[in-house]
C-alpha positions in Angstrom: 81.1 135.8 108.3 80.8 134.8 104.8 83.9 134.0 102.8 82.1 133.7 99.5 82.9 137.2 98.0 86.6 137.0 98.9 89.1 136.0 96.2 92.2 134.4 97.7 95.0 133.6 95.5 96.7 131.1 98.0 94.6 128.9 100.4 96.0 126.6 103.1 93.9 123.6 104.2 95.0 122.1 107.4 94.0 118.2 107.2 92.9 115.9 110.0 95.5 113.7 111.3 93.6 110.3 111.0 93.2 108.5 107.7 89.5 107.8 108.0 88.9 111.4 108.7 91.0 112.5 106.0 89.1 110.4 103.5 85.8 111.9 105.1 87.1 115.4 104.4 87.6 114.9 100.5 84.1 116.2 99.8 84.7 119.5 101.7 88.1 119.8 100.0 86.2 119.7 96.8 83.7 122.2 97.9 86.5 124.5 98.8 88.0 124.1 95.2 84.7 124.7 93.5 83.9 127.8 95.4 87.5 129.2 94.8 88.4 127.8 91.4 91.4 130.2 90.7 92.9 129.9 94.1 96.3 127.8 94.6 95.4 125.3 97.4 98.0 123.7 99.5 97.2 120.8 101.9 99.1 120.7 105.2 99.0 117.2 106.3 101.0 114.8 108.7 102.9 112.1 106.6 100.7 109.2 107.3 97.6 111.0 105.5 99.4 112.5 102.9 98.6 109.7 100.1 95.0 110.6 100.6 95.6 113.8 98.7 98.4 113.0 96.6 96.6 112.5 93.4 93.6 114.8 94.4 93.1 117.2 91.6 91.3 119.6 94.2 94.9 119.9 95.7 97.9 121.7 94.1 100.5 121.3 96.7 101.5 119.2 99.7 103.0 120.4 102.8 104.1 117.7 105.2 103.8 118.3 108.8 106.6 115.9 109.8 106.6 116.4 113.6 109.2 113.2 114.1 112.0 114.8 112.1 111.6 118.3 110.8 109.1 119.9 113.3 110.2 118.3 116.7 108.9 119.6 120.0 105.6 120.8 121.5 106.4 124.5 121.2 109.4 124.5 118.9 107.8 122.5 116.3 104.6 124.6 115.7 106.9 127.7 115.8 109.2 126.5 113.2 106.4 125.4 110.9 104.7 128.8 111.3 107.8 130.3 110.3 108.1 128.0 107.3 104.5 128.7 106.0 104.7 132.4 106.5 106.7 133.2 103.1 104.0 131.4 101.1 101.7 134.3 102.2 98.5 132.5 102.2 95.4 134.4 102.1 93.1 132.1 103.7 93.2 129.0 105.9 90.5 126.4 106.3 91.2 124.2 109.5 89.6 120.9 108.9 91.5 119.7 112.1 89.8 120.8 115.2 92.8 121.3 117.4 94.0 124.6 119.2 97.6 124.0 117.7 96.1 124.2 114.2 94.6 127.6 114.7 97.6 129.1 116.5 100.3 127.8 113.8 98.1 129.8 111.1 97.9 132.8 113.4 101.5 132.8 113.9 102.1 132.2 110.0 100.3 135.6 109.4 97.5 134.3 107.5 94.7 136.9 107.6 91.6 134.7 107.2 91.3 131.6 109.4 88.3 129.7 109.4 87.2 126.4 111.3 84.9 125.2 114.1 85.1 126.9 117.6 86.6 123.9 119.3 89.6 123.2 121.6 89.4 126.8 123.2 90.5 128.5 119.7 87.5 130.8 119.0 89.6 133.9 119.5 92.5 132.5 117.0 89.8 132.3 114.4 88.7 135.1 112.1 85.7 133.1 110.9 84.6 130.5 113.7 81.7 128.4 113.3 79.7 126.9 116.2 78.7 123.3 115.9 74.9 123.1 115.6 73.0 120.3 117.4 71.7 118.9 114.1 75.4 118.7 112.6 76.2 116.6 115.8 73.8 113.8 114.7 75.1 113.5 111.1 77.7 111.5 109.3 81.3 113.2 109.5 81.1 114.0 105.8 78.3 116.4 106.6 80.1 117.7 109.6 82.9 119.2 107.4 80.4 120.3 104.7 78.1 121.9 107.2 81.2 123.9 108.5 81.6 125.3 104.8 78.1 126.1 104.4 78.0 128.1 107.7 80.9 130.0 106.1 78.8 131.1 103.1 80.3 128.5 100.6 78.1 126.4 98.4 78.5 122.8 99.3 79.4 120.3 96.4 78.4 116.7 96.2 79.4 114.4 99.1 81.1 111.9 97.1 84.4 110.7 98.4 87.4 111.3 96.2 90.5 108.9 96.2 92.0 108.9 92.7 95.0 106.6 92.4 98.3 106.9 90.3 97.5 105.0 87.1 101.1 103.2 87.1 100.4 102.2 90.9 97.0 100.9 90.1 98.3 98.9 87.2 101.2 97.3 89.4 98.4 96.3 92.1 96.3 94.6 89.5 99.2 92.7 88.0 100.2 91.7 91.6 96.9 90.2 92.3 96.6 88.6 88.9 99.6 86.8 89.8 98.4 85.8 93.1 95.2 84.4 91.6 97.2 82.0 89.4 99.1 80.6 92.4 96.7 77.9 93.5 98.5 75.0 95.3 95.2 73.2 96.0 94.1 70.9 93.2 90.6 70.1 92.5 91.3 66.5 93.8 92.2 67.8 97.0 89.0 70.0 97.1 86.8 67.0 96.3 87.7 65.4 99.9 86.5 68.4 101.6 83.0 69.0 102.2 81.8 72.8 102.5 80.6 73.7 106.0 77.2 72.7 106.8 74.5 75.3 106.5 76.6 78.0 104.8 76.1 79.0 101.5 79.0 78.5 98.9 80.7 81.4 96.8 79.3 80.9 93.6 81.4 80.8 90.5 80.5 82.3 86.8 80.4 79.1 84.9 82.4 76.0 84.1 84.4 77.9 81.4 85.6 80.7 83.6 85.8 80.6 87.1 86.5 84.0 88.8 88.7 83.7 92.0 87.5 86.0 94.8 89.9 88.5 96.2 88.9 89.5 99.9 90.7 92.1 102.0 90.8 91.7 105.7 91.4 94.5 108.0 91.7 93.2 111.8 93.1 96.2 113.2 91.8 99.7 114.5 93.7 102.4 116.1 91.0 103.5 118.7 91.4 100.3 120.8 90.0 96.8 121.3 86.3 97.9 121.7 86.6 98.6 118.1 88.1 95.4 117.1 86.2 92.1 116.1 88.3 89.5 117.7 91.0 88.2 116.0 89.8 84.6 116.2 86.8 85.4 114.7 88.5 86.8 111.6 90.5 83.4 111.6 87.5 81.4 111.7 85.9 83.4 108.7 89.2 82.6 106.6 88.6 79.0 107.5 85.0 79.4 106.1 86.1 81.0 103.0 88.7 78.5 102.3 86.5 75.5 102.9 83.9 76.9 100.6 85.7 78.4 97.6 85.2 75.9 94.9 87.8 74.5 92.6 89.5 77.7 91.7 90.7 79.0 94.9 90.7 82.3 96.7 93.0 85.0 97.8 92.8 86.8 101.1 95.0 89.8 101.9 95.3 90.9 105.3 96.0 94.7 105.7 97.2 96.7 108.7 100.4 98.1 110.3 103.2 96.0 112.0 101.1 95.9 115.2 98.8 93.8 113.2 101.2 91.1 111.9 100.5 88.7 114.9 96.6 88.8 114.0 97.8 88.3 110.4 99.6 85.2 111.5 96.6 83.8 113.4 94.4 84.2 110.4 96.9 82.8 107.9 97.1 79.7 110.1 93.4 79.4 110.7 93.2 75.9 108.9 95.4 73.6 107.0 94.7 75.1 103.7 94.1 78.8 104.3 97.7 79.5 104.5 98.2 79.0 100.9 95.6 81.7 100.1 96.1 84.1 103.0 98.8 86.8 102.3 100.2 88.9 105.1 100.4 92.5 103.9 100.6 94.0 107.5 103.4 96.6 107.6 104.6 95.7 104.1 102.8 98.6 102.1 102.7 102.3 102.1 99.2 103.7 102.4 98.8 104.2 98.7 100.1 100.8 98.0 97.3 99.5 100.1 94.7 101.7 98.5 95.6 100.3 95.1 95.4 96.7 96.5 92.0 97.3 98.2 90.8 98.6 95.0 91.5 95.3 93.5 89.5 93.4 96.1 86.0 91.8 95.4 85.1 92.5 99.0 86.7 94.0 102.1 85.9 92.9 105.6 87.0 95.5 108.2 86.6 97.1 111.6 85.7 100.8 112.0 89.1 102.2 110.8 91.0 104.4 108.5 91.1 101.6 105.8 87.4 101.1 106.1 86.8 104.7 104.9 89.5 104.1 102.0 87.5 101.0 100.9 84.3 103.2 100.7 86.3 106.0 99.0 87.2 103.3 96.4 83.9 102.0 96.1 85.2 98.4 97.0 82.2 96.3 98.4 82.7 96.1 102.1 81.4 94.7 105.3 82.1 97.0 108.2 81.8 95.6 111.7 81.2 98.0 114.5 81.2 97.8 118.2 82.0 100.6 120.5 81.8 103.4 117.9 79.1 105.3 116.2 78.1 103.9 112.9 75.8 106.9 112.0 78.7 109.3 112.5 81.6 107.4 111.2 80.3 104.4 109.2 81.4 103.8 105.7 80.0 106.6 103.4 79.3 104.1 100.4 76.3 102.5 99.0 78.5 99.7 98.5 78.8 98.6 102.2 77.1 96.6 104.8 77.3 97.5 108.4 77.3 94.6 110.8 76.4 95.5 114.4 74.3 94.5 117.5 71.9 96.8 119.0 72.6 97.0 122.7 71.8 99.2 125.5 75.4 100.2 126.2 76.5 100.6 122.4 77.8 102.9 121.1 79.8 103.5 124.2 82.6 105.4 122.3 85.3 103.8 124.9 88.5 102.1 123.9 87.9 99.2 126.2 84.6 97.6 127.1 83.5 99.3 130.2 81.4 96.2 131.4 84.2 93.8 130.4 82.1 91.6 128.1 82.5 93.2 124.7 79.2 91.5 123.6 78.7 94.1 121.0 81.5 92.5 119.0 81.6 89.0 120.5 77.8 88.3 119.5 78.8 88.7 115.6 79.9 85.3 114.6 82.1 84.3 111.7 79.2 82.6 110.3 77.1 86.0 110.3 79.9 87.7 108.3 80.4 84.8 106.1 76.8 84.7 105.1 76.8 88.4 104.0 80.2 88.0 102.4 79.1 84.9 100.4 76.0 86.9 98.9 78.4 90.0 98.2 80.8 87.8 96.5 78.3 85.8 94.4 76.7 89.1 93.3 79.7 91.0 92.4 81.4 88.2 90.5 78.3 87.2 88.5 77.8 90.9 87.8 81.5 91.3 86.7 
């Protein structure tokens, strides 16, 4: 069962297909690298998660599994992929993805050692199958992948998420955000006519000589379904609260997501008379790596349970993660720089895409004021510390 005494020259790792899951596998990828330091490691990944590993020093090569263009068809695509992998003569494959297809492809590609969890009826296709323990099922997903490797005889490395960025890309993002900070159409005279919302703490500035402009990321989408999405009108109200309490310097709110989130971004942008000057719609306008670089520039990030939530955790961006139907223990942000906001309810986490009871109270009961209160503290602390 143990793989530790083997000396593979070439290793294939099958990545997971979701951005958040891919981020949570990065400690396991590092474990594979540290246990096989001389091996050439290739990551097999679908296009939309490839940027997670593009700059990762634990990965030597990326092989893109493009089902839309290169590997079309439920049977034809995997067969063609297996044929394209075969000439590389991989000695070992680690299947971080749980699907039957992942095991079948590596079997057809002639990879002699195939290791992964015994899931999706693929046990007979694995040479080194691992049964999931009851203890592992209770842990965060970072440990889920690490526990699999430990069961295979590898020595797990540390559990730190790893999301290195290209320096030139990071520099462009910093320059872009700095430009946004200096585009402040609201004057101090305008602000003097507006009283901060009663009962809410203001976002504090450093001092009268140098005022830091808070840069806040919003992520109103989530692929799983509406039971994971804090209502958009609450994000809009939060934008209004921020823009009513920012002080003389202004603020920047960047709304991230896909094209499907553009309507939500428009509603957030138009939340108040002045917020439109400070809210930038980035939905569908960035690649994943560009979004990652911009999220790293944020002083705080407000997000649903989603792939970008895990990206923010991997970049150590201070974050507020809002949870409804999903399990915050298994898939919460793996970061000491994050706050999880959720309501303890008998029916939560239900792990459903839509609220089975039709009320969505687990999310509806979290107000914009609740989020703003934590956000103001987070921003005040980080701006003063910075």
